[in-house]
C-alpha positions as CSV (number, residue, x, y, z in Angstrom):
1,M,124.0,-79.0,-187.6
2,D,124.7,-80.8,-190.8
3,Q,121.3,-80.7,-192.4
4,R,120.2,-82.7,-195.4
5,P,116.8,-83.9,-196.7
6,L,115.5,-86.6,-194.4
7,G,115.7,-89.3,-197.1
8,A,119.5,-88.7,-197.4
9,Q,119.9,-88.6,-193.6
10,I,118.2,-92.0,-193.4
11,S,120.6,-93.5,-195.8
12,H,123.6,-92.1,-193.8
13,M,122.0,-93.5,-190.6
14,L,121.7,-96.9,-192.1
15,K,125.3,-96.9,-193.3
16,A,126.3,-96.0,-189.7
17,R,124.5,-99.1,-188.6
18,D,126.5,-101.3,-190.9
19,V,124.0,-101.4,-193.8
20,D,126.0,-101.9,-197.0
21,V,123.3,-102.9,-199.5
22,I,119.7,-101.8,-200.1
23,F,117.4,-103.7,-202.4
24,G,114.6,-101.8,-204.1
25,I,112.9,-100.0,-206.9
26,P,112.8,-96.2,-207.1
27,G,109.5,-94.4,-208.0
28,V,108.2,-90.8,-208.1
29,H,107.1,-91.1,-204.5
30,N,110.3,-92.3,-202.9
31,V,113.0,-90.5,-205.0
32,E,114.1,-88.6,-201.9
33,M,115.1,-91.8,-200.3
34,Y,117.6,-92.3,-203.1
35,R,119.2,-88.9,-202.7
36,G,121.8,-90.0,-200.2
37,I,122.4,-93.7,-201.0
38,E,125.6,-93.2,-203.1
39,E,126.9,-90.4,-200.9
40,A,126.5,-92.7,-197.8
41,G,128.5,-95.4,-199.6
42,I,125.6,-97.9,-199.8
43,T,125.2,-100.2,-202.9
44,H,121.7,-100.2,-204.3
45,V,120.5,-103.4,-206.1
46,L,117.7,-102.7,-208.6
47,A,115.2,-105.5,-208.5
48,R,112.8,-106.2,-211.4
49,H,109.8,-106.4,-209.0
50,E,109.2,-105.3,-205.4
51,Q,108.6,-108.9,-204.5
52,G,112.0,-109.7,-205.7
53,A,113.5,-106.8,-203.7
54,G,111.9,-108.2,-200.5
55,F,113.1,-111.7,-201.1
56,M,116.6,-110.4,-201.9
57,A,116.7,-108.6,-198.6
58,D,115.5,-111.8,-196.9
59,G,118.2,-113.9,-198.6
60,Y,120.9,-111.4,-197.8
61,A,119.8,-111.3,-194.1
62,R,119.8,-115.1,-193.8
63,A,123.2,-115.4,-195.4
64,T,125.0,-112.6,-193.5
65,G,123.1,-112.4,-190.2
66,K,122.7,-108.6,-190.9
67,P,119.4,-107.0,-191.4
68,G,118.2,-106.9,-195.0
69,V,116.8,-103.5,-196.1
70,A,114.3,-102.8,-198.9
71,Y,113.2,-99.4,-200.4
72,V,109.8,-99.4,-202.1
73,I,107.1,-97.0,-203.2
74,T,103.7,-96.1,-201.9
75,G,100.7,-98.4,-202.5
76,P,101.5,-101.2,-205.0
77,G,105.2,-101.2,-204.2
78,L,104.6,-101.9,-200.6
79,C,101.8,-104.4,-201.5
80,N,104.2,-106.3,-203.7
81,T,106.7,-106.5,-200.9
82,M,104.2,-107.8,-198.4
83,T,104.7,-111.4,-199.4
84,P,108.4,-111.3,-198.6
85,L,107.6,-109.4,-195.4
86,G,105.2,-112.2,-194.4
87,Q,107.8,-114.8,-195.2
88,A,110.5,-113.0,-193.2
89,Y,108.1,-112.7,-190.2
90,S,107.3,-116.5,-190.3
91,D,110.9,-117.5,-190.6
92,S,112.4,-115.1,-188.1
93,V,114.4,-113.1,-190.6
94,P,115.5,-109.4,-189.9
95,V,114.1,-107.5,-192.9
96,L,113.3,-103.8,-192.7
97,A,111.1,-102.3,-195.5
98,I,111.1,-98.5,-195.8
99,S,108.4,-97.1,-198.1
100,S,107.0,-93.8,-199.0
101,C,103.4,-92.9,-198.2
102,L,101.0,-90.1,-199.2
103,D,101.1,-87.0,-197.1
104,E,97.4,-86.9,-196.5
105,T,94.7,-89.5,-197.2
106,S,91.6,-88.7,-195.1
107,A,90.4,-85.7,-197.2
108,K,91.7,-86.6,-200.6
109,R,90.7,-89.4,-202.9
110,G,92.0,-90.6,-206.3
111,Q,95.7,-89.9,-205.6
112,L,98.4,-91.9,-207.2
113,H,99.1,-95.2,-205.3
114,Q,96.5,-94.4,-202.7
115,M,95.4,-97.0,-200.2
116,L,92.8,-96.9,-197.5
117,D,95.3,-97.9,-194.8
118,Q,98.8,-98.6,-196.0
119,A,100.4,-99.0,-192.7
120,G,97.6,-101.2,-191.5
121,A,97.9,-103.5,-194.5
122,A,101.6,-104.0,-193.8
123,R,100.9,-104.6,-190.1
124,T,99.1,-107.8,-191.0
125,V,102.4,-109.4,-192.2
126,C,105.0,-107.6,-190.1
127,D,106.0,-107.4,-186.4
128,W,105.0,-103.8,-186.7
129,S,104.3,-101.1,-189.3
130,E,104.5,-97.4,-188.4
131,E,104.3,-94.1,-190.1
132,V,106.8,-91.4,-189.1
133,R,105.7,-87.8,-188.7
134,S,109.1,-86.2,-187.9
135,S,112.8,-86.9,-188.5
136,T,113.1,-87.7,-184.8
137,A,110.4,-90.4,-185.1
138,A,112.1,-91.8,-188.2
139,Y,115.4,-92.2,-186.4
140,Q,113.8,-93.7,-183.3
141,L,111.8,-96.3,-185.2
142,I,114.9,-97.3,-187.3
143,D,116.9,-97.8,-184.1
144,R,114.0,-99.6,-182.5
145,A,114.0,-102.0,-185.5
146,F,117.7,-102.6,-185.2
147,A,117.6,-103.1,-181.5
148,E,114.9,-105.7,-181.8
149,F,116.7,-107.4,-184.6
150,E,119.6,-107.8,-182.2
151,G,118.0,-108.4,-178.8
152,A,114.7,-110.2,-179.6
153,R,113.2,-112.7,-182.0
154,K,114.0,-111.4,-185.5
155,R,110.9,-110.4,-187.4
156,S,110.1,-108.1,-190.4
157,K,109.4,-104.4,-189.8
158,H,107.9,-101.7,-191.9
159,I,108.4,-97.9,-191.7
160,Q,106.6,-95.5,-194.0
161,V,107.8,-91.9,-194.6
162,P,105.5,-89.2,-196.0
163,I,106.6,-87.9,-199.4
164,A,107.0,-84.2,-198.2
165,L,108.8,-85.3,-195.0
166,A,111.3,-87.3,-196.9
167,G,112.4,-84.2,-198.9
168,S,112.4,-81.8,-195.9
169,L,115.6,-80.7,-194.3
170,A,116.5,-82.6,-191.2
171,D,119.4,-82.8,-188.7
172,A,121.7,-85.8,-188.8
173,A,120.6,-89.0,-187.1
174,P,122.1,-89.7,-183.7
175,A,125.1,-92.0,-183.4
176,P,124.5,-95.7,-183.0
177,F,124.0,-97.0,-179.5
178,D,125.2,-100.2,-178.0
179,A,123.3,-103.3,-178.9
180,P,120.8,-104.6,-176.3
181,I,121.7,-107.6,-174.2
182,I,120.1,-110.8,-175.3
183,P,118.1,-112.6,-172.6
184,Q,120.1,-115.4,-171.1
185,A,119.2,-118.4,-168.9
186,S,119.9,-117.9,-165.3
187,H,122.4,-120.1,-163.4
188,D,119.6,-121.8,-161.6
189,Q,117.8,-122.6,-164.8
190,L,121.0,-123.9,-166.4
191,Y,121.8,-126.2,-163.6
192,K,118.2,-127.4,-163.3
193,A,118.3,-128.2,-167.0
194,I,121.6,-130.1,-166.6
195,E,120.3,-132.0,-163.6
196,L,117.1,-133.1,-165.5
197,L,119.2,-134.1,-168.6
198,L,121.7,-136.2,-166.7
199,T,119.1,-138.0,-164.6
200,A,116.9,-138.8,-167.5
201,Q,117.0,-142.3,-168.9
202,K,115.9,-141.5,-172.4
203,P,116.4,-137.8,-173.1
204,I,115.9,-136.5,-176.6
205,F,116.9,-133.1,-178.1
206,V,115.0,-131.2,-180.8
207,F,117.2,-128.6,-182.4
208,G,115.7,-125.8,-184.4
209,G,117.3,-123.0,-186.6
210,G,117.7,-120.9,-183.5
211,A,120.5,-123.4,-182.3
212,A,122.6,-122.9,-185.5
213,G,125.2,-120.7,-183.8
214,A,126.2,-123.5,-181.4
215,A,126.5,-126.2,-183.9
216,D,130.2,-126.6,-183.1
217,V,129.5,-127.8,-179.6
218,V,126.4,-129.9,-180.3
219,G,128.3,-133.1,-181.2
220,D,130.2,-133.0,-177.9
221,L,127.0,-132.3,-176.0
222,M,125.3,-135.4,-177.6
223,R,128.2,-137.6,-176.7
224,M,128.4,-136.3,-173.1
225,S,124.7,-136.6,-172.5
226,G,124.0,-139.8,-174.3
227,A,120.8,-138.2,-175.7
228,A,119.2,-138.8,-179.0
229,S,118.2,-135.9,-181.3
230,F,115.9,-134.6,-184.0
231,T,116.3,-131.4,-186.0
232,S,113.7,-129.2,-187.5
233,Y,114.1,-128.5,-191.2
234,A,115.7,-125.2,-190.4
235,G,117.9,-126.9,-187.8
236,R,119.6,-129.3,-190.3
237,G,123.4,-129.1,-189.9
238,V,123.2,-128.4,-186.2
239,V,123.9,-132.0,-185.4
240,P,127.1,-133.3,-187.1
241,I,126.6,-135.7,-190.0
242,G,127.1,-139.3,-188.8
243,T,126.0,-138.7,-185.2
244,A,124.7,-142.2,-184.3
245,L,121.7,-141.1,-182.2
246,N,120.4,-138.4,-184.6
247,F,117.0,-139.2,-186.1
248,G,117.5,-136.4,-188.6
249,A,114.9,-133.9,-189.9
250,A,112.1,-136.3,-189.6
251,L,109.7,-134.6,-187.2
252,A,107.0,-134.6,-189.9
253,R,107.1,-138.4,-190.2
254,G,103.9,-139.6,-188.4
255,D,105.5,-142.3,-186.4
256,S,108.2,-139.9,-185.0
257,A,105.5,-139.3,-182.4
258,D,106.1,-142.9,-181.2
259,I,109.7,-142.1,-180.6
260,F,108.8,-139.1,-178.5
261,A,106.4,-141.2,-176.6
262,Q,109.3,-143.3,-175.4
263,A,111.3,-140.3,-174.1
264,D,111.3,-139.3,-170.4
265,L,112.7,-135.8,-171.2
266,V,112.5,-133.6,-174.3
267,I,114.8,-130.6,-174.7
268,A,113.5,-128.3,-177.4
269,I,116.1,-125.6,-178.3
270,G,115.5,-122.7,-180.7
271,T,112.5,-124.3,-182.4
272,E,108.9,-123.2,-182.6
273,L,107.6,-126.8,-183.1
274,A,105.2,-125.2,-185.5
275,E,102.6,-127.0,-187.7
276,V,105.1,-126.7,-190.6
277,D,107.7,-128.6,-188.5
278,L,105.4,-131.4,-187.3
279,W,102.4,-131.5,-189.6
280,R,100.4,-132.8,-186.6
281,D,99.0,-131.1,-183.5
282,E,101.3,-132.7,-180.9
283,L,104.9,-133.7,-180.7
284,G,104.0,-137.0,-179.2
285,H,105.7,-136.8,-175.8
286,T,104.1,-137.3,-172.4
287,C,107.1,-136.4,-170.4
288,K,108.6,-133.2,-169.1
289,M,110.0,-130.7,-171.6
290,I,112.8,-128.2,-171.3
291,R,112.2,-125.4,-173.8
292,V,114.6,-122.6,-174.6
293,D,113.5,-119.8,-176.9
294,L,113.8,-116.0,-177.2
295,D,110.1,-115.7,-177.9
296,P,107.9,-115.7,-174.8
297,S,104.9,-116.5,-177.0
298,V,106.6,-119.8,-177.9
299,L,107.3,-120.6,-174.3
300,A,103.6,-119.9,-173.5
301,Q,102.8,-123.1,-175.3
302,G,104.5,-125.1,-172.6
303,K,102.8,-127.2,-169.9
304,P,102.8,-126.4,-166.2
305,D,105.6,-128.9,-165.3
306,D,107.9,-127.8,-168.1
307,L,111.1,-125.9,-167.6
308,L,110.6,-122.8,-169.7
309,I,113.6,-120.6,-170.4
310,Q,113.6,-117.4,-172.3
311,G,117.0,-117.0,-173.6
312,D,119.5,-117.3,-176.4
313,A,119.8,-120.9,-177.6
314,E,123.4,-120.6,-178.6
315,S,124.6,-119.3,-175.2
316,F,122.5,-121.9,-173.4
317,L,124.0,-124.8,-175.4
318,R,127.6,-123.5,-175.0
319,A,127.0,-123.2,-171.2
320,M,125.7,-126.7,-171.1
321,A,128.7,-128.0,-173.0
322,I,131.0,-126.3,-170.5
323,A,129.1,-127.3,-167.4
324,I,128.4,-131.0,-168.0
325,P,132.0,-132.3,-168.0
326,A,132.4,-130.8,-164.5
327,R,129.6,-133.0,-163.3
328,I,129.9,-136.3,-165.2
329,D,132.1,-138.2,-167.6
330,D,130.6,-139.1,-171.0
331,R,127.4,-141.2,-170.5
332,D,126.6,-144.4,-172.3
333,P,124.1,-143.9,-175.1
334,C,120.6,-143.7,-173.8
335,W,119.0,-144.9,-177.0
336,D,119.7,-147.9,-179.3
337,A,121.8,-146.7,-182.3
338,E,120.4,-149.6,-184.4
339,L,116.8,-148.4,-183.8
340,V,117.9,-144.9,-184.9
341,A,119.6,-146.2,-188.0
342,N,116.6,-148.4,-188.9
343,M,114.1,-145.6,-188.5
344,R,116.2,-143.3,-190.6
345,A,116.4,-145.9,-193.4
346,R,112.7,-146.6,-193.2
347,W,111.8,-142.9,-193.4
348,R,114.2,-142.4,-196.3
349,S,112.4,-145.2,-198.2
350,E,109.1,-143.6,-197.5
351,V,110.2,-140.3,-198.8
352,D,111.5,-142.0,-202.0
353,A,108.3,-143.8,-202.5
354,E,106.1,-140.7,-201.9
355,R,107.9,-138.5,-204.4
356,P,109.8,-140.8,-206.9
357,Y,113.0,-139.9,-208.8
358,I,114.2,-137.1,-206.4
359,V,116.2,-138.9,-203.7
360,P,119.0,-140.1,-206.1
361,I,119.3,-136.6,-207.6
362,C,119.6,-135.1,-204.1
363,D,122.3,-137.7,-203.2
364,A,124.2,-136.8,-206.3
365,L,124.0,-133.1,-205.7
366,Q,125.0,-133.5,-202.0
367,A,128.1,-135.4,-203.1
368,M,129.2,-132.9,-205.7
369,L,128.6,-129.6,-203.9
370,P,131.2,-128.1,-201.6
371,D,130.5,-128.2,-197.8
372,D,130.2,-124.4,-197.5
373,V,127.5,-124.1,-200.2
374,M,124.4,-122.1,-199.2
375,V,121.2,-123.4,-200.7
376,Y,117.9,-121.5,-201.3
377,S,114.9,-123.6,-202.2
378,D,111.4,-122.9,-203.4
379,M,108.1,-124.5,-202.7
380,T,108.7,-127.6,-204.9
381,Q,108.6,-131.3,-204.4
382,F,112.3,-131.4,-204.9
383,A,112.9,-129.3,-201.8
384,Y,110.3,-131.2,-199.8
385,V,112.3,-134.4,-200.4
386,A,115.7,-132.7,-199.9
387,K,114.6,-131.3,-196.5
388,E,114.2,-134.8,-195.2
389,V,117.1,-136.7,-196.9
390,W,119.9,-134.2,-197.6
391,D,122.2,-134.0,-194.5
392,M,123.8,-130.6,-194.3
393,P,127.4,-130.4,-193.2
394,R,126.9,-126.9,-191.8
395,A,124.1,-125.2,-189.9
396,G,122.2,-122.3,-191.3
397,H,123.2,-123.1,-194.9
398,W,119.8,-124.2,-196.3
399,H,117.1,-121.6,-196.6
400,H,113.5,-122.3,-197.5
401,P,110.2,-120.4,-197.2
402,Y,109.0,-122.6,-194.3
403,G,106.2,-120.7,-192.6
404,F,104.4,-118.4,-195.1
405,G,105.2,-120.9,-197.8
406,T,105.4,-118.6,-200.8
407,L,106.3,-119.6,-204.3
408,G,109.0,-117.6,-206.1
409,Y,111.3,-117.4,-203.1
410,A,114.4,-119.3,-204.2
411,L,115.9,-117.2,-207.1
412,P,115.7,-113.7,-205.6
413,A,116.6,-114.9,-202.1
414,A,119.7,-116.7,-203.6
415,I,120.6,-113.5,-205.4
416,G,120.5,-111.6,-202.1
417,G,122.5,-114.3,-200.4
418,K,125.1,-114.3,-203.1
419,I,125.5,-110.6,-202.9
420,G,126.1,-110.9,-199.2
421,L,128.5,-113.8,-199.3
422,G,130.7,-112.9,-202.3
423,A,132.9,-115.8,-203.4
424,Q,131.1,-118.4,-201.2
425,P,129.1,-120.8,-203.4
426,V,125.3,-120.3,-203.5
427,V,122.8,-122.5,-205.3
428,A,119.0,-121.9,-206.0
429,I,116.6,-124.8,-206.3
430,A,113.1,-124.1,-207.8
431,G,110.3,-125.9,-209.5
432,D,109.0,-125.2,-212.9
433,Y,105.9,-123.4,-211.7
434,G,107.3,-121.4,-208.7
435,F,110.3,-120.3,-210.8
436,Q,108.0,-118.3,-213.1
437,Y,106.8,-116.1,-210.2
438,T,110.1,-114.3,-210.0
439,L,112.1,-115.4,-213.1
440,Q,112.5,-111.8,-214.1
441,E,115.1,-111.4,-211.3
442,L,117.5,-113.4,-213.6
443,G,118.2,-110.0,-215.1
444,V,119.6,-108.9,-211.8
445,A,121.9,-111.9,-211.5
446,V,123.1,-111.3,-215.1
447,E,123.6,-107.6,-214.6
448,L,125.7,-108.2,-211.5
449,G,127.6,-111.1,-212.9
450,L,126.7,-113.4,-210.0
451,S,128.0,-116.9,-210.2
452,L,124.8,-118.7,-209.3
453,P,123.7,-122.2,-210.4
454,I,119.9,-122.4,-210.5
455,I,118.5,-126.0,-210.4
456,L,115.1,-126.0,-212.1
457,W,113.2,-129.2,-211.4
458,D,110.5,-129.7,-214.1
459,N,108.1,-132.5,-213.6
460,G,105.6,-130.8,-216.0
461,K,102.9,-130.1,-213.5
462,L,101.9,-128.9,-210.0
463,K,102.6,-132.4,-208.8
464,E,102.2,-131.7,-205.1
465,I,98.7,-130.3,-205.7
466,E,97.8,-133.1,-208.1
467,D,98.8,-135.6,-205.4
468,A,96.7,-133.8,-202.8
469,M,93.7,-133.8,-205.1
470,V,94.1,-137.6,-205.8
471,R,94.3,-138.2,-202.0
472,S,91.1,-136.2,-201.5
473,Q,89.4,-138.2,-204.4
474,I,89.2,-135.1,-206.5
475,A,89.8,-135.4,-210.2
476,P,93.0,-133.4,-210.9
477,N,92.2,-130.0,-212.2
478,A,94.3,-126.9,-213.0
479,V,97.6,-128.6,-212.3
480,I,99.2,-128.5,-215.7
481,A,100.4,-125.3,-217.3
482,Q,102.2,-124.7,-220.6
483,N,105.9,-124.2,-219.8
484,P,108.3,-122.2,-221.9
485,D,111.6,-123.5,-223.1
486,F,113.4,-122.7,-219.9
487,C,116.9,-122.9,-221.3
488,K,116.1,-120.5,-224.1
489,L,114.4,-118.2,-221.6
490,A,117.5,-118.1,-219.4
491,E,119.7,-117.4,-222.5
492,A,117.4,-114.6,-223.5
493,Y,118.2,-112.9,-220.2
494,G,121.9,-113.5,-220.9
495,A,122.3,-116.4,-218.5
496,A,124.0,-119.7,-219.3
497,S,122.0,-122.9,-219.4
498,A,122.4,-126.6,-219.3
499,H,120.1,-129.7,-219.7
500,P,122.0,-132.6,-218.2
501,A,121.0,-136.0,-219.5
502,S,122.5,-138.0,-216.7
503,L,123.8,-137.6,-213.1
504,K,127.4,-137.6,-214.6
505,D,126.4,-134.7,-216.8
506,L,124.8,-132.9,-213.8
507,A,128.1,-133.1,-211.9
508,R,129.9,-131.7,-215.0
509,D,127.4,-128.9,-215.5
510,M,127.3,-128.0,-211.8
511,K,131.1,-127.7,-211.7
512,K,131.0,-125.4,-214.7
513,A,128.2,-123.3,-213.3
514,L,130.0,-122.7,-210.0
515,A,133.0,-121.3,-211.9
516,H,130.9,-119.3,-214.4
517,Q,130.8,-115.5,-213.9
518,G,127.1,-115.2,-214.2
519,P,124.0,-117.3,-213.5
520,T,123.4,-120.7,-215.0
521,L,120.1,-122.4,-215.2
522,I,120.4,-126.2,-214.9
523,Y,117.3,-127.8,-216.2
524,V,116.5,-131.1,-214.6
525,T,113.7,-133.5,-215.3
526,P,112.9,-137.1,-214.1
527,E,114.4,-138.3,-217.4
528,I,117.9,-137.6,-215.9
529,L,117.5,-141.0,-214.2
530,G,116.2,-142.7,-217.4
531,A,112.6,-142.4,-216.1
């Protein structure tokens, strides 16, 4: 047998499973994991902080559809990665963190990086977290992670390898096995769904991020069925821009519940309908629902009369688009297009009033960026506005920390995305406060020469928190921090910078940034509109 230290064998195993990039930081505890990386032909990206490594793995996974892998050390290294692991869990992203761990913790105290229960800590933010005790267990758990990434809802996983075991000789990992079959709707379920859809008088679809793979058939499906639609924030781009009966990404608008109250059938495809989608307890419908999702825990939220289908959203939608024409010609619209247009216009005005200055900048950026751009945004008011008013021409091209809601996501995730996509344009959008959580990852983007525009929205405060305090009749407190000169800070890292004074300047600077071989920080304030 071809024996190598287990750390090296794991790298070769990952390469055999199509892993080309690992994000991480080496330390004295996980050096054996680094023995085989170059020999296996894997590129390692050195993050400046383990949180950045985790977010890069997340961004890479969202951009490519392949699992993102991070190598981190025992104790603080893993703890620093737990925020990205929690984000990946919330947003259904396939991220695998492999960390070292101490060989023995029950009888020893005061060891370097020691934790009371390292695997248990990671288990609170991952689908699962396990310690391996043999090379066989390591291989089985890695293959389990990849099988679940392929055949079930994608969630973050953590595997920890004891230090001595990582350096011990091990036989090679087994060859990759065939990917598991994704659950599919049965023929009976499919035809029952079609019957319900075509007999409904006011059907309405809700498309989530899980439906992104079928975006090319959704426009035809809307026309054939006459149904209206909403998308979740993650589902933007699933419904073609300009579709007359699409209400847009407006589920969080309070009176969208009134629209659902008028429906006689709701078809929710690949969406959790979570609190961060609705910002209320109920969707608002009183009718039957068809719900299609890979996750049985999501289906368990259904009501007794609902049609609940555990299956792949893309396959279900493609099957519907094929089967419906055999049963009926295109239906007349089931909803009033003027009503839809008026509601969209009203909601857009509400968004503009709630968070001034941002809508015109979003419009300008949308007009100037290429259709295939992939955007990564942070927890910032700019992104909150954009998620509601920025129509995406392609599905799965806007990535945001929706569920866990962590600050500092955009920059490192965009770096991971850019590494995965190569020449395809990628843009990061961050606020002045959140940017400072992970700004050190600018060094990675400079080091790798990544063409990456970074839009930094600076309104001089934690404006969203200030607004929440005011609404709660609390005198604003701790919402203003001393900011650095962001342009000089970017330049200190070796990045380019720009501070456009107008939307025309912004277009010029963005064009230049997209062509620049390296990151460019584009510093934007409300003054760009003459505010």
